[in-house]
Biotite code that builds the C-alpha atoms (Angstrom):
import biotite.structure as struc

atoms = struc.array([
    struc.Atom([-0.413, -0.092, 0.199], chain_id="A", res_id=1, res_name="UNK", atom_name="CA", element="C"),
    struc.Atom([0.913, 3.232, -0.617], chain_id="A", res_id=2, res_name="UNK", atom_name="CA", element="C"),
    struc.Atom([1.819, 6.512, 1.160], chain_id="A", res_id=3, res_name="UNK", atom_name="CA", element="C"),
    struc.Atom([-1.166, 8.222, -0.046], chain_id="A", res_id=4, res_name="UNK", atom_name="CA", element="C"),
    struc.Atom([-3.220, 5.235, 0.208], chain_id="A", res_id=5, res_name="UNK", atom_name="CA", element="C"),
    struc.Atom([-2.703, 4.683, 3.487], chain_id="A", res_id=6, res_name="UNK", atom_name="CA", element="C"),
    struc.Atom([-3.287, 8.374, 4.559], chain_id="A", res_id=7, res_name="UNK", atom_name="CA", element="C"),
    struc.Atom([-6.675, 7.948, 2.714], chain_id="A", res_id=8, res_name="UNK", atom_name="CA", element="C"),
    struc.Atom([-6.930, 4.568, 4.822], chain_id="A", res_id=9, res_name="UNK", atom_name="CA", element="C"),
    struc.Atom([-6.787, 5.942, 8.051], chain_id="A", res_id=10, res_name="UNK", atom_name="CA", element="C"),
    struc.Atom([-8.880, 9.195, 7.046], chain_id="A", res_id=11, res_name="UNK", atom_name="CA", element="C"),
    struc.Atom([-12.115, 6.627, 6.474], chain_id="A", res_id=12, res_name="UNK", atom_name="CA", element="C"),
    struc.Atom([-10.475, 5.060, 9.887], chain_id="A", res_id=13, res_name="UNK", atom_name="CA", element="C"),
    struc.Atom([-11.245, 7.957, 11.608], chain_id="A", res_id=14, res_name="UNK", atom_name="CA", element="C"),
    struc.Atom([-13.958, 9.673, 10.083], chain_id="A", res_id=15, res_name="UNK", atom_name="CA", element="C"),
    struc.Atom([-16.364, 6.354, 10.526], chain_id="A", res_id=16, res_name="UNK", atom_name="CA", element="C"),
    struc.Atom([-14.984, 6.328, 14.439], chain_id="A", res_id=17, res_name="UNK", atom_name="CA", element="C"),
    struc.Atom([-15.313, 9.617, 14.854], chain_id="A", res_id=18, res_name="UNK", atom_name="CA", element="C"),
    struc.Atom([-18.903, 9.772, 13.369], chain_id="A", res_id=19, res_name="UNK", atom_name="CA", element="C"),
    struc.Atom([-20.124, 6.607, 15.056], chain_id="A", res_id=20, res_name="UNK", atom_name="CA", element="C"),
    struc.Atom([-19.050, 7.832, 18.317], chain_id="A", res_id=21, res_name="UNK", atom_name="CA", element="C"),
    struc.Atom([-20.571, 11.267, 17.922], chain_id="A", res_id=22, res_name="UNK", atom_name="CA", element="C"),
    struc.Atom([-24.034, 9.848, 17.265], chain_id="A", res_id=23, res_name="UNK", atom_name="CA", element="C"),
    struc.Atom([-23.328, 7.915, 20.593], chain_id="A", res_id=24, res_name="UNK", atom_name="CA", element="C"),
    struc.Atom([-22.693, 10.735, 22.368], chain_id="A", res_id=25, res_name="UNK", atom_name="CA", element="C"),
    struc.Atom([-25.480, 12.151, 21.414], chain_id="A", res_id=26, res_name="UNK", atom_name="CA", element="C"),
    struc.Atom([-27.869, 9.029, 21.695], chain_id="A", res_id=27, res_name="UNK", atom_name="CA", element="C"),
    struc.Atom([-26.782, 8.429, 25.125], chain_id="A", res_id=28, res_name="UNK", atom_name="CA", element="C"),
    struc.Atom([-25.540, 12.050, 26.491], chain_id="A", res_id=29, res_name="UNK", atom_name="CA", element="C"),
    struc.Atom([-27.508, 14.795, 24.890], chain_id="A", res_id=30, res_name="UNK", atom_name="CA", element="C"),
    struc.Atom([-30.637, 13.417, 24.074], chain_id="A", res_id=31, res_name="UNK", atom_name="CA", element="C"),
    struc.Atom([-30.682, 11.586, 27.290], chain_id="A", res_id=32, res_name="UNK", atom_name="CA", element="C"),
    struc.Atom([-34.177, 11.436, 29.482], chain_id="A", res_id=33, res_name="UNK", atom_name="CA", element="C"),
    struc.Atom([-33.979, 14.948, 31.812], chain_id="A", res_id=34, res_name="UNK", atom_name="CA", element="C"),
    struc.Atom([-33.840, 14.080, 35.063], chain_id="A", res_id=35, res_name="UNK", atom_name="CA", element="C"),
    struc.Atom([-32.815, 10.653, 34.670], chain_id="A", res_id=36, res_name="UNK", atom_name="CA", element="C"),
    struc.Atom([-29.296, 9.707, 34.137], chain_id="A", res_id=37, res_name="UNK", atom_name="CA", element="C"),
    struc.Atom([-26.499, 8.616, 31.634], chain_id="A", res_id=38, res_name="UNK", atom_name="CA", element="C"),
    struc.Atom([-27.648, 6.176, 28.844], chain_id="A", res_id=39, res_name="UNK", atom_name="CA", element="C"),
    struc.Atom([-30.436, 3.837, 27.745], chain_id="A", res_id=40, res_name="UNK", atom_name="CA", element="C"),
    struc.Atom([-33.955, 4.777, 28.479], chain_id="A", res_id=41, res_name="UNK", atom_name="CA", element="C"),
    struc.Atom([-35.769, 2.135, 30.116], chain_id="A", res_id=42, res_name="UNK", atom_name="CA", element="C"),
    struc.Atom([-39.221, 2.237, 31.384], chain_id="A", res_id=43, res_name="UNK", atom_name="CA", element="C"),
    struc.Atom([-39.026, 5.823, 30.765], chain_id="A", res_id=44, res_name="UNK", atom_name="CA", element="C"),
    struc.Atom([-39.967, 5.356, 27.278], chain_id="A", res_id=45, res_name="UNK", atom_name="CA", element="C"),
    struc.Atom([-43.129, 5.311, 27.479], chain_id="A", res_id=46, res_name="UNK", atom_name="CA", element="C"),
    struc.Atom([-42.810, 8.822, 29.300], chain_id="A", res_id=47, res_name="UNK", atom_name="CA", element="C"),
    struc.Atom([-40.811, 10.505, 26.682], chain_id="A", res_id=48, res_name="UNK", atom_name="CA", element="C"),
    struc.Atom([-42.463, 13.334, 24.870], chain_id="A", res_id=49, res_name="UNK", atom_name="CA", element="C"),
    struc.Atom([-42.940, 11.678, 20.349], chain_id="A", res_id=50, res_name="UNK", atom_name="CA", element="C"),
    struc.Atom([-40.822, 14.470, 19.196], chain_id="A", res_id=51, res_name="UNK", atom_name="CA", element="C"),
    struc.Atom([-37.832, 13.616, 21.672], chain_id="A", res_id=52, res_name="UNK", atom_name="CA", element="C"),
    struc.Atom([-38.080, 10.030, 21.085], chain_id="A", res_id=53, res_name="UNK", atom_name="CA", element="C"),
    struc.Atom([-37.378, 10.570, 17.144], chain_id="A", res_id=54, res_name="UNK", atom_name="CA", element="C"),
    struc.Atom([-34.838, 12.951, 17.469], chain_id="A", res_id=55, res_name="UNK", atom_name="CA", element="C"),
    struc.Atom([-32.558, 10.171, 19.778], chain_id="A", res_id=56, res_name="UNK", atom_name="CA", element="C"),
    struc.Atom([-33.746, 7.468, 17.747], chain_id="A", res_id=57, res_name="UNK", atom_name="CA", element="C"),
    struc.Atom([-32.814, 9.374, 14.342], chain_id="A", res_id=58, res_name="UNK", atom_name="CA", element="C"),
    struc.Atom([-29.383, 9.933, 15.852], chain_id="A", res_id=59, res_name="UNK", atom_name="CA", element="C"),
    struc.Atom([-29.433, 6.107, 17.133], chain_id="A", res_id=60, res_name="UNK", atom_name="CA", element="C"),
    struc.Atom([-29.911, 5.001, 13.637], chain_id="A", res_id=61, res_name="UNK", atom_name="CA", element="C"),
    struc.Atom([-27.284, 7.469, 12.369], chain_id="A", res_id=62, res_name="UNK", atom_name="CA", element="C"),
    struc.Atom([-25.194, 5.231, 14.724], chain_id="A", res_id=63, res_name="UNK", atom_name="CA", element="C"),
    struc.Atom([-25.946, 2.175, 13.604], chain_id="A", res_id=64, res_name="UNK", atom_name="CA", element="C"),
    struc.Atom([-25.709, 3.010, 9.667], chain_id="A", res_id=65, res_name="UNK", atom_name="CA", element="C"),
    struc.Atom([-21.847, 4.772, 10.713], chain_id="A", res_id=66, res_name="UNK", atom_name="CA", element="C"),
    struc.Atom([-20.683, 1.149, 12.621], chain_id="A", res_id=67, res_name="UNK", atom_name="CA", element="C"),
    struc.Atom([-22.526, -1.100, 9.767], chain_id="A", res_id=68, res_name="UNK", atom_name="CA", element="C"),
    struc.Atom([-19.739, 1.120, 6.705], chain_id="A", res_id=69, res_name="UNK", atom_name="CA", element="C"),
    struc.Atom([-16.714, 1.347, 9.839], chain_id="A", res_id=70, res_name="UNK", atom_name="CA", element="C"),
    struc.Atom([-17.450, -2.774, 9.870], chain_id="A", res_id=71, res_name="UNK", atom_name="CA", element="C"),
    struc.Atom([-18.202, -3.437, 6.611], chain_id="A", res_id=72, res_name="UNK", atom_name="CA", element="C"),
    struc.Atom([-14.591, -1.529, 5.389], chain_id="A", res_id=73, res_name="UNK", atom_name="CA", element="C"),
    struc.Atom([-12.523, -2.907, 8.115], chain_id="A", res_id=74, res_name="UNK", atom_name="CA", element="C"),
    struc.Atom([-13.765, -6.484, 6.742], chain_id="A", res_id=75, res_name="UNK", atom_name="CA", element="C"),
    struc.Atom([-13.169, -5.400, 3.334], chain_id="A", res_id=76, res_name="UNK", atom_name="CA", element="C"),
    struc.Atom([-9.772, -4.352, 3.929], chain_id="A", res_id=77, res_name="UNK", atom_name="CA", element="C"),
    struc.Atom([-7.398, -5.347, 7.505], chain_id="A", res_id=78, res_name="UNK", atom_name="CA", element="C"),
    struc.Atom([-9.157, -7.739, 8.843], chain_id="A", res_id=79, res_name="UNK", atom_name="CA", element="C"),
    struc.Atom([-9.215, -9.610, 4.965], chain_id="A", res_id=80, res_name="UNK", atom_name="CA", element="C"),
    struc.Atom([-6.856, -12.468, 4.508], chain_id="A", res_id=81, res_name="UNK", atom_name="CA", element="C"),
    struc.Atom([-3.441, -11.280, 3.352], chain_id="A", res_id=82, res_name="UNK", atom_name="CA", element="C"),
    struc.Atom([-3.836, -14.170, 0.642], chain_id="A", res_id=83, res_name="UNK", atom_name="CA", element="C"),
    struc.Atom([-6.382, -12.231, -1.156], chain_id="A", res_id=84, res_name="UNK", atom_name="CA", element="C"),
])
């Protein structure tokens, strides 16, 4: 792998990783239930405003999609057996 390819490879991994972590931060810290701690909603979900719930779910979807792209990219590049 040439140096420019290594740089692009590192940038792709870095961008996808920070996107995934940022989405998780939005779900579990920024969009936490008022008065509750950081983390999952558990039984408090039925009492949450639907707009708030939708925004939180959209960030969760963003996290899953970003994680999926990162997983596929790593599986096709870095984690692939060296003989291929």
